[in-house]
C-alpha positions as CSV (number, residue, x, y, z in Angstrom):
1,M,95.5,79.8,143.0
2,A,94.5,77.0,140.8
3,G,92.0,75.6,143.6
4,A,93.8,72.7,145.0
5,D,92.3,71.0,148.2
6,R,95.8,69.6,149.0
7,I,99.4,70.1,148.0
8,G,102.1,67.6,148.0
9,H,105.3,68.9,149.2
10,G,105.0,72.9,148.6
11,V,108.7,73.3,149.1
12,D,108.6,76.0,146.5
13,L,106.7,78.9,148.3
14,R,109.6,81.8,148.9
15,W,110.0,81.5,145.0
16,E,106.1,82.3,144.2
17,H,105.3,85.5,143.2
18,D,103.5,86.7,146.1
19,P,103.9,84.0,148.8
20,Q,101.7,85.9,151.8
21,R,98.9,86.1,149.4
22,I,99.0,82.2,148.7
23,L,99.3,81.7,152.6
24,R,96.4,83.5,153.2
25,S,94.4,81.9,150.4
26,M,95.4,78.4,151.8
27,K,94.3,79.4,155.1
28,R,91.1,80.6,154.0
29,R,90.3,77.8,151.9
30,H,91.6,75.0,154.3
31,T,93.9,73.8,151.5
32,C,96.2,71.1,153.4
33,V,100.0,70.8,152.7
34,E,101.3,67.3,152.9
35,I,104.8,67.6,154.3
36,N,107.5,65.0,153.5
37,L,110.6,66.1,155.6
38,T,113.0,63.0,154.6
39,S,111.7,63.2,150.8
40,N,112.2,66.7,150.8
41,R,115.7,66.7,152.1
42,Q,116.8,63.6,150.3
43,I,115.1,64.4,146.8
44,L,115.0,68.5,146.9
45,G,117.8,69.1,149.2
46,V,115.3,71.4,151.1
47,S,115.7,70.7,155.1
48,G,115.8,72.6,158.2
49,R,115.3,76.1,158.1
50,A,115.2,76.1,154.4
51,H,112.0,74.0,154.7
52,P,108.7,76.0,154.7
53,L,107.0,73.9,157.3
54,D,107.6,76.7,159.9
55,T,106.0,79.6,157.6
56,Y,103.0,77.4,156.9
57,V,102.5,76.6,160.5
58,R,102.8,80.3,161.7
59,A,100.4,81.4,158.9
60,G,97.8,78.8,160.0
61,V,98.2,76.8,156.7
62,P,96.7,73.1,157.7
63,V,99.9,70.6,157.8
64,T,100.1,67.1,157.9
65,L,103.2,65.0,158.0
66,S,103.6,62.5,155.6
67,T,105.9,59.7,153.7
68,D,106.3,60.1,149.8
69,D,107.4,56.2,149.3
70,E,108.4,54.2,152.4
71,G,110.2,51.8,150.1
72,V,112.1,54.3,148.3
73,E,112.9,56.6,151.3
74,R,113.5,54.0,153.8
75,T,111.4,55.8,156.5
76,D,108.1,55.6,158.2
77,L,105.3,58.3,159.4
78,T,107.1,57.7,163.1
79,A,110.6,59.1,161.6
80,Q,108.9,61.9,160.3
81,Y,107.2,63.0,163.4
82,V,110.7,62.9,165.3
83,Q,112.4,64.7,162.6
84,A,109.6,67.3,162.6
85,V,110.5,67.7,166.4
86,Q,114.0,68.0,166.3
87,D,114.4,70.0,163.1
88,H,111.3,72.3,163.7
89,G,110.6,72.2,167.2
90,L,107.2,71.0,167.1
91,G,105.5,69.9,170.1
92,Y,102.7,67.4,171.1
93,R,100.0,69.6,170.5
94,R,101.1,70.5,167.2
95,L,101.9,67.1,166.3
96,K,98.5,66.0,167.4
97,T,96.9,68.9,165.2
98,N,99.0,67.7,162.0
99,A,97.9,64.1,162.6
100,R,94.1,65.0,162.9
101,T,94.6,67.5,159.7
102,G,95.6,64.4,158.0
103,L,92.4,62.5,158.3
104,E,90.6,65.7,157.6
105,C,92.1,66.0,154.6
106,S,92.4,62.3,153.6
107,F,90.7,60.8,150.6
108,L,88.8,58.5,153.0
109,P,85.2,58.4,152.4
110,A,83.0,60.9,154.3
111,A,81.2,58.3,156.7
112,Q,84.9,56.6,157.1
113,K,86.7,60.2,157.8
114,A,83.8,61.1,160.1
115,A,84.4,58.0,162.4
116,A,88.1,58.3,162.2
117,L,87.8,61.5,163.7
């Protein structure tokens, strides 16, 4: 509701006043959510069915998988993709969409972003 273009983690959705309205707004505004599965599990204790990843995907909110801090979390992006497949049943097309969303929502300069896409 504050007009963010990107949200990191986004695990508190279920405790918001009107999560469905927030999801509709995020979809309409193309507000990206960076999902950090390992970090969310290790630091916040949110994983599996308790994680809102599936809710964001079903609502059509742009989602990208990322790492929070590879040095602290001892993980990499490949491990996040594996975890998304194992814990959330994401398939190849969804993973490909998530990767593209990561580029679309990146902080790259416009020319670099266009070239990468």
